[in-house]
N, C-alpha and C positions, 0 to 999 in steps of 0.2 A: 437692295430696293425691290419691293414687291411688284407683281403684275396687275395692272387693271383688266377687268373682264374684257375679252377681245371684242365684244359687240357693244361695249358702252363707251361713250365719250368720257373724257376726264371729268368735264363739268357740263351740266345741262341747266339752263335758266329758262323758265317758261312763264310768261306773263307776270314777272315779278313786280310787286307794287309795295312801296314802303312809304308811310306818312308819319310825319312829326307835327302834330297840331294841325295848323293850316297849310304847312309846307309839304308838298309831294316831292319827296326826295327821289324815288324811283318810280317811273310811270309806265307799266306795262312792258317791261324789258324782257326780250327773249334772245337767247344765243346759246351756242354750243362751243366748247373748247375741246379740240381733238387731242387724243393722247400723244405725248412727246413733241407738243408744239410750244413755241413761244408766243404767247398771247398778250397783247398790250391794250389797256383801256386808256384813252386819252379823253380830254374835254376840260373845259374851265373849271375853276373852283365852284362848287355847288352843283356840278353836273350830275352827281349820284354815283360817282366812281367808288368812293370809299364805302358808302352804304351797301352798294351791290357786293363788293368784296366781303364785307362784314357779314352779310347774309350767307355768302358761300362758306365762310369760315365757321359759321354757327354762332357768331357773336350777337347777331340780331335775327329776330324772328320775322319773316315776311308777314305783311298784312294780308296778302293774297298772292296766288301764284305758287310756284314751287321752284326749289333749287335742289340739285342732286350733285354729289361729289362722289366719284367713282360708282355711281348708282345708288348712293346712300344719301339719306337725309341728314344734313350736318347737325341738326338739332336732336332729333329722336334717335339717331344712330351715332351719337357723338363719341361714345366709347370706342367705336371702330374707326371713325373718321380721324380722330386726333392722331392716330398712328400712321395715317396716309398723308398728312399735310404738314407743312412748315409755314409759319406765319411771321412776317416782319412787319410790325406796326411802326408808326411814326414815333410813338412814345412807348417805352417798355419800362415796366415797374421793377427795375433791378435796384436792390438796396444799394445806396450810394457808396458804402463801405465795402461791398463785396468786390473782390478782384475780378477782372474780366476772365481769367483763366478758370476761376471758381464757378462763375456763371455758365461758361461753356460746358464745363464738366457736369454740372448740375443738370442742365438742359439734355445733355447727351445721355445721362443716366435714366431719364424719363422715357426714352424710346427703346423699342425692341432691337433696333440696330442703329448705328450712329457712324458719322464720319469721323476721322481723326482730327482732334484739336489742333495738332501739329500741322496736318494737311491744310486746314482752314487757315492757320495762322500764316503759312507760307503763301498760299494762294491769294489772301485777301490783305496781306501786309499788316499783320497784327502783332508782330514780334514786340514792338515798343509798348503795346497796350496790355499784354496778358498779365504782367505783375502789377499793374496799376489798379487802384480802386476805380470802380465805375464812374463814381461822382467826380473824379478828377480828370476824366477823359475829355478831350476836346469834342466839339460837335461832330466833326468829321470821323473821329476815332469811334465815338458812340455809334454812329451810323454803320461803320464797318463791323463792330462787335454785334449789333442788332441783326444784320445781315447773316453773319455767322451763326447766330442763335437760331435763325429760321432754317439754315441748312444742316445744322449739326445732326439732326435726327435722320438725315438721308431720306427726305420724304419723297413720295411718288409725285406729289403736287406742291409746289411752293408758291406762296402769295408774298409779293413784294410791293409795298406801298411807297412810291417815289423813292426808291432805294438809293439813287445816286445824288439826291439833293444834298449839297454841303460837302460832296467829295471833290477832290482836286482832280485834274484831268488824268494823271497816272492811275490814281485809285479807280476812277470810273472805267478806264481801259482794262485794268486787272479784273474788276468785278465782272465786266461782260465777257471777257475771255474765259473766265472760270465758269460762268453760267453756260457758255457755249459747250464747254466739255461735259458739264453735268447734263445738259439737254441731250447731247449725243449718246449719253448712257441711258436715256429714256425718261429723264425727269421732265414733267410738264411744268412750265413756268408761266405764271400770271403776273403781270406787272403793271403798275400805273405810273405814269411819267408826264412831266411837263417838258421834257427834252425830246422834241419832235424828231430830231436828227438821230437820236439813239433808237427811237421807236422805228424809224424807217430802215436803219441799218441792220438791227439785231432781232427784229421780231417778225414772225411769220404771218400773223394776222393782227390787224388793228381794229379795235372797236371804238368808235367815236360817239360819246354821249354828250348830251346838252339838255339842260333843264329836265333831267331825269329820264329822257328818252334816248333810245338807241337811234342815232342819226344815220350811221353807215358802218359796215363791217366788211372786212375783206383783206387780202394781202395789200401791202403798201402800193405796189405797182399797179394792181388792178383798180384800186381806188382812184388813183391818178388818172389812169386810162379811161375809166368810166365817167370821169368828171368832164371829159371833152376838152380839158385844158391841155395845151401843149407848151405855152410859155407864159412868163410873168414879165411885164416891162415896167420899169420904174422911171417916172418922169417928175421933175421938179413941179411943185404945185403952181409955181408961177407961169408955167406953160399954159395953164387953163385961163390966163389973163388974155391970151391970144387965140388958143385953140379951145373952143367951147366944149363943155361936156357933151352936148348934143352932137358935135362933130365926131367925138370918139364913139359915142354909142351908135351912130350911123354906120360905122364900118362893119361889115358883115363878119369880119373875123373876130370882133370883140365880143366876149361872152359876159364879163363882169368888170366893174370898176369899183374901187374903193379908195378912199382918201384919208389922209391924216392931216395934221396941221401944216406939214411941210412937204408932203409927197403924194403923188397920185400912182396908184398901182392899176395897171390895165392887164387883165388876163384874156387870153384868146387862143385860137387854133394855130396851126402852123404858118398861117399867112400874116398873123398879127404884127410881126416886127416889120415886114416889108410895107404893109399898109400904113403903119404908123410913120415910118421913114418917109413915105411919099407925102402924107398929110403934113408933117412938119415942114418938109421942104416947100410945099405949096404955101404955107403961112410964113415963109421967110425965117424959120427957126432951124438951126443946125441939128441934124439928127444926132449929133455927138452927145446931146444932152440925155438921151435915152440909155438905159442899161437893161439888158435882157438876159434871162437865163431860163432853162427848162423848169416847168411847174414841178412842185414837190409836195410833200405831205403837209408842210406848213401852209401852203396855199390853200389846200383842200380844207384844213382845219379853219382858217380864217373865213373861208367862203361859207363854211357850214355853221360855225358859231358866232361869227362877227356880225351877223344880221346885214349881210350884203345883198342888195337886190340885183338879180340878173339884169345885166345891160343898164345899170344904173348905180347910184352912189349909196352911202350908208343910210340905213333906216333910222 
């Protein structure tokens, strides 16, 4: 695996904008990815995640702004960039009759250096896939082969677009454990995912996008700390028949409230559980109906992209 310039981040995105007709897919996005980090982009469908990644991979040309991969332009310097990156797309154009082993060997031959197909098979659980035609593989097997295709060139930077979608729990665990070992060797990993617990556990930095914009970025623990939230309390929606939403909002410890058809979620600081317990008791409701846990990345996500008003309900 080659070395990136010591004074350069692995990736640099500056004021990136990409428009498709009347749709602004990415709107003035700026961020940097440090060398040797595991960087995760999260956000709802249509947030601009895949378009941003495709601009970094050189698959799309920005309308304005700039992207740099190891200090290089992925479009004009493509001949150099392709030997530095590995790319896992959600759909790969492998001929259906090509065997998985043949595909991996072909991809490996395209790079100046490569990882062992046998190693990838052992690490990602591909033994039952290698002799099969690609078109005969299950969805989960194809996903594992596609991940291996992205890694086989031993890239400095690897882009993985929702890699664990469709994988069983054991395969997801093996995938992340292998990535951790590759990251320890210096590989920079950029991943998108809808599995927020994976993002929290395995990624150094989270970038949250919504409607084409960068909403927040930082280590998971810092994003949670800076949110000002300490706890999430879950109440049955029927409680609001006795305890009005105005009563909840009036509590100084309550920061945000959001509701679904059956449940009310109350977010607040370290006093929110005690304050809610006292309020329920005053209204003649057993505090046993509430469930509380520390705030996590999922809560930050919903508050950022779920259009939740501070100290109020859904927009």
